[in-house]
C-alpha positions in Angstrom: 34.0 69.1 14.7 31.1 71.4 13.9 27.4 70.7 14.4 26.9 69.8 10.7 29.5 67.0 11.0 27.9 65.8 14.2 24.5 65.7 12.6 25.9 63.8 9.6 27.6 61.2 11.8 24.4 60.8 13.8 22.4 60.3 10.6 24.9 57.8 9.4 24.7 55.9 12.7 20.9 55.9 12.6 20.9 54.7 9.0 23.3 51.8 9.8 21.1 50.8 12.8 18.0 51.0 10.6 19.7 48.8 7.9 20.7 46.3 10.6 17.2 46.2 12.0 15.7 45.7 8.5 18.2 43.0 7.7 17.4 41.2 11.0 13.7 41.4 10.4 14.2 40.2 6.8 16.3 37.2 7.9 13.7 36.3 10.5 10.9 36.6 8.0 12.8 34.5 5.5 13.4 31.8 8.2 9.7 31.9 9.2 8.6 31.6 5.6 11.1 28.8 4.9 9.9 26.9 8.0 6.2 27.3 6.9 7.1 26.2 3.4 8.8 23.0 4.7 5.9 22.3 7.0 3.4 22.6 4.1 5.5 20.3 1.9 5.6 17.7 4.6 1.9 18.1 5.4 1.0 17.6 1.7 3.3 14.6 1.4 1.8 13.1 4.5 -1.7 13.4 3.3 -0.7 11.9 -0.1 0.9 8.9 1.6 -1.9 8.3 4.0 -4.4 8.3 1.2 -2.1 5.9 -0.7 -1.9 3.6 2.3 -5.7 3.5 2.6 -6.0 2.3 -1.0 -3.2 -0.2 -0.5 -4.9 -1.6 2.6 -8.2 -2.0 0.7 -6.3 -3.9 -2.0 -4.5 -6.1 0.5 -7.7 -6.9 2.4 -9.8 -7.5 -0.7 -11.8 -10.7 0.0 -11.5 -11.9 -3.6 -8.6 -14.3 -4.1 -7.5 -14.8 -7.7 -6.2 -18.0 -9.2 -2.9 -16.4 -10.1 -2.3 -15.5 -6.5 -2.4 -19.1 -5.2 -1.3 -21.2 -8.1 2.3 -21.3 -6.9 1.5 -22.1 -3.2 2.2 -25.8 -2.9 0.5 -28.1 -0.5 2.6 -29.5 2.3 2.7 -33.3 3.0 1.2 -32.9 6.5 -1.7 -30.6 5.4 -5.2 -31.8 4.8 -7.3 -30.0 2.2 -8.9 -27.6 4.8 -5.5 -26.6 6.2 -4.1 -26.1 2.7 -6.9 -23.8 1.6 -6.6 -21.9 4.9 -2.9 -21.3 4.3 -3.5 -20.2 0.7 -6.0 -17.5 1.8 -3.7 -16.2 4.5 -0.6 -16.3 2.3 -2.3 -14.1 -0.3 -2.5 -11.2 2.2 1.3 -11.5 3.0 2.1 -11.6 -0.7 0.0 -8.5 -1.4 1.6 -6.8 1.6 5.2 -7.6 0.3 4.3 -6.2 -3.1 3.4 -2.8 -1.4 6.1 -2.8 1.2 7.8 0.3 -0.3 4.7 2.4 0.5 4.8 1.3 4.2 8.5 2.0 4.4 8.0 5.5 2.9 5.3 6.4 5.4 7.4 5.1 8.3 10.4 7.1 7.2 8.3 10.2 6.7 7.2 9.9 10.4 10.6 11.1 11.6 10.6 14.2 9.4 7.0 14.9 10.5 7.9 14.8 14.1 11.0 17.0 13.6 9.2 19.7 11.5 5.6 19.6 12.8 5.8 18.0 16.2 5.9 14.7 18.1 2.5 15.5 19.7 0.9 15.5 16.2 2.4 12.2 15.0 0.1 9.8 16.8 -1.7 8.8 13.5 1.5 7.3 12.2 1.8 5.0 15.2 -1.9 4.2 15.0 -1.6 3.3 11.3 1.4 1.1 12.0 -0.6 -0.7 14.8 -3.5 -1.3 12.3 -1.1 -2.8 9.7 0.4 -5.1 12.4 -3.1 -6.2 13.5 -4.0 -7.1 9.8 -0.9 -9.2 9.3 -1.4 -10.8 12.7 -4.9 -11.7 11.8 -3.6 -13.6 8.8 -1.4 -15.7 11.0 -4.3 -16.4 13.4 -6.8 -17.2 10.7 -4.4 -19.6 9.0 -4.7 -21.8 12.0 -8.4 -21.1 12.8 -9.6 -21.8 9.3 -7.8 -25.1 9.3 -9.4 -26.4 12.4 -12.4 -28.7 12.5 -15.0 -27.1 14.7 -18.7 -27.8 15.2 -21.2 -25.0 14.4 -22.2 -24.8 18.1 -18.7 -23.9 19.2 -19.6 -20.2 19.6 -16.4 -19.1 21.2 -14.4 -20.4 18.2 -16.6 -18.8 15.6 -16.7 -15.5 17.4 -12.9 -15.4 17.4 -12.9 -16.3 13.7 -15.4 -13.4 12.9 -13.4 -10.9 14.9 -10.2 -11.7 13.0 -12.0 -11.8 9.7 -13.2 -8.3 10.3 -9.6 -7.3 10.5 -8.3 -9.5 7.7 -11.0 -8.6 5.1 -12.3 -5.3 3.9 -16.0 -6.1 3.4 -16.7 -2.4 2.6 -19.1 -2.4 5.6 -19.2 1.1 7.2 -19.6 -0.6 10.6 -16.5 -2.8 10.2 -14.4 -1.9 13.3 -11.1 -1.9 11.3 -12.6 0.3 8.6 -13.8 2.7 11.3 -10.4 2.8 12.9 -8.7 3.5 9.6 -11.2 6.3 8.9 -10.5 7.8 12.4 -6.8 7.8 11.8 -7.1 9.4 8.4 -9.5 12.1 9.7 -7.1 12.9 12.5 -4.1 13.4 10.2 -6.3 15.4 7.7 -7.2 17.8 10.5 -3.6 18.4 11.4 -2.2 18.7 7.9 -5.1 20.8 6.5 -4.5 23.4 9.3 -0.9 23.7 8.2 -1.7 23.8 4.5 -4.6 26.2 4.6 -4.8 27.6 8.1 -8.4 26.5 8.4 -9.8 24.8 11.4 -12.1 22.6 9.4 -11.5 20.1 6.7 -13.6 17.6 4.7 -12.4 14.0 5.2 -11.5 11.7 2.4 -14.3 9.5 3.7 -16.9 12.2 3.4 -17.2 13.3 7.1 -16.2 16.6 8.4 -13.4 16.7 10.9 -13.2 19.6 13.3 -10.9 20.7 16.1 
C-alpha cells in the first residue's frame, strides 16, 4: 500500500467520523427541539385551561340565581321555607359545577402530562386549584345548613362563619375577597412558569393585570 492509498483511507475514515458526529449532533438537536416544542404546546394548553377554569368559577359562583335554575328543585316534606330556600341556593352551585365538569376533568388530566414534560416541582398550581374547587363545593354543603338555621343577629360566631363561607361560595367581584385573591395568586404562578417556557422571558403580565416576576 503506497502513501496515496494510505492518505485516501485516512481521509475516508475522517469523513465517516465527521458524518457520524454530524448525525449525532443532528439527532440530539432534533430531540431537544422536539422536547421544547412539546413543552411549549403543554404550556399553552395549560394557560388556556387555567383561564377557562377562572371563567367557569366566576360563573359557578355568580350570586344571581335564575328562576330556571331552581324551578325543578322540589321542597321536601320535612323542610320549612327557610331550609328549602337555603337548599335551593346551594343546589344551584352543584348544578352549575356538574354542567362544567368536563373542564375540571381536562385540567386534572393535563396535570399528569405537565408533571412528566415540565416537572413535578412546577405543578403546584394544579393542586392549589383543585383545593380551591373543593373549598367552593364544601362551602355549599356548609351554607345549606347554616342558611336554614334560625339564629339571632347577636350570634356573632354564627354570622362570622356564614360570612367566611359566603366569601368562598360567592364571587362578589371584590378585589379583597380571599378566594378571589387565592385564585389570582394561583393563575399568576402558572402564568410565570408557562410564559418562561413559551417565550423564554422572566416576566409576564398576569390575566388579572398585575405583573408576575421570578
